C-alpha positions in Angstrom: 0.5 8.5 -4.8 3.7 6.6 -4.3 3.8 6.5 -0.5 3.9 2.7 -0.4 6.8 2.7 -2.9 8.7 5.3 -0.8 8.1 3.2 2.3 9.6 0.2 0.7 12.5 2.3 -0.6 13.2 3.4 3.0 12.9 -0.1 4.4 15.3 -1.6 1.8 17.8 1.2 1.8 18.0 1.2 5.6 19.1 -2.4 5.7 20.9 -2.6 2.3 23.5 -5.0 3.6 20.8 -7.6 4.4 18.8 -7.3 1.2 19.0 -9.8 -1.6 17.4 -9.3 -5.0 15.6 -12.6 -5.8 13.7 -12.0 -9.0 12.3 -9.5 -11.5 8.5 -10.2 -11.7 6.4 -9.5 -14.8 2.8 -8.9 -15.2 1.0 -7.7 -18.4 -1.1 -5.2 -16.4 1.9 -3.3 -14.9 3.2 -0.5 -17.0 6.8 -0.9 -18.2 9.6 1.1 -16.7 13.4 0.7 -16.3 16.0 2.4 -14.1 19.1 2.0 -12.0 18.7 -0.2 -8.9 19.1 2.2 -5.9 20.1 -0.6 -3.5 23.2 -1.7 -5.3 26.4 0.3 -4.6 27.7 2.1 -7.6 31.2 1.2 -8.6 33.7 2.3 -11.2 34.1 5.5 -13.1 31.3 7.9 -12.5 29.6 5.6 -10.0 27.9 3.5 -12.8 26.1 0.3 -11.9 24.9 -2.4 -14.3 22.2 -3.5 -11.9 18.7 -2.6 -13.1 15.4 -1.8 -11.4 12.2 -3.1 -12.9 8.5 -2.4 -12.5 8.2 -5.3 -10.1 11.2 -6.7 -8.1 11.2 -9.3 -5.4 13.7 -8.9 -2.5 14.5 -11.2 0.5 15.5 -9.7 3.8 18.4 -11.8 4.8 18.0 -13.0 8.4 20.5 -14.5 10.7 20.4 -18.2 11.6 17.9 -18.9 14.4 19.5 -20.2 17.5 18.3 -21.4 20.9 15.1 -22.7 19.3 14.2 -19.3 17.8 12.1 -19.7 14.7 13.5 -17.4 12.0 11.5 -17.0 8.8 12.5 -15.3 5.6 10.8 -12.0 4.8 10.1 -11.2 1.2 9.2 -7.7 -0.1 7.8 -6.9 -3.6 8.8 -3.4 -4.8 6.3 -2.1 -7.3 7.8 0.9 -9.1 5.2 1.3 -11.8 1.4 1.4 -11.6 -1.1 -1.1 -13.0 -2.8 0.0 -16.1 -5.8 2.3 -15.5 -8.9 0.4 -14.6 -6.9 -2.8 -14.1 -5.7 -2.3 -10.5 -8.2 -4.8 -9.0 -7.3 -7.5 -11.5 -3.6 -7.0 -10.9 -4.1 -7.2 -7.1 -6.1 -10.4 -7.5 -3.4 -11.9 -9.7 -0.7 -10.8 -7.2 -2.5 -12.3 -4.3 -3.1 -15.6 -6.2 0.7 -15.8 -7.0 1.5 -15.1 -3.3 -0.6 -18.1 -2.3 0.7 -20.4 -5.1 4.3 -19.5 -4.3 3.8 -20.4 -0.6 4.2 -16.9 0.8 0.8 -17.0 2.5 2.1 -17.6 6.0 
């Protein structure tokens, strides 16, 4: 099912003003899809936006500056909107975790 995707949708939509789109991620095992980014306000005639949603998007939850010695860390969220190809889920998960470690998100 898509329970995890819906949970991320709720998280990001609930704090829309504090969410920053960082990158579109690509992986050959994730099926292609394309749509309108639901976290960007629609402007203009008919509420049309030019911001796209992709199979894998990386968002940063914008935090306030830490004060009084409070250690504030950035929180990043990957929104996966399309499944990995059938039979390739384990390979994709392994690649994703390797990227997380290489990118320094492991803490």
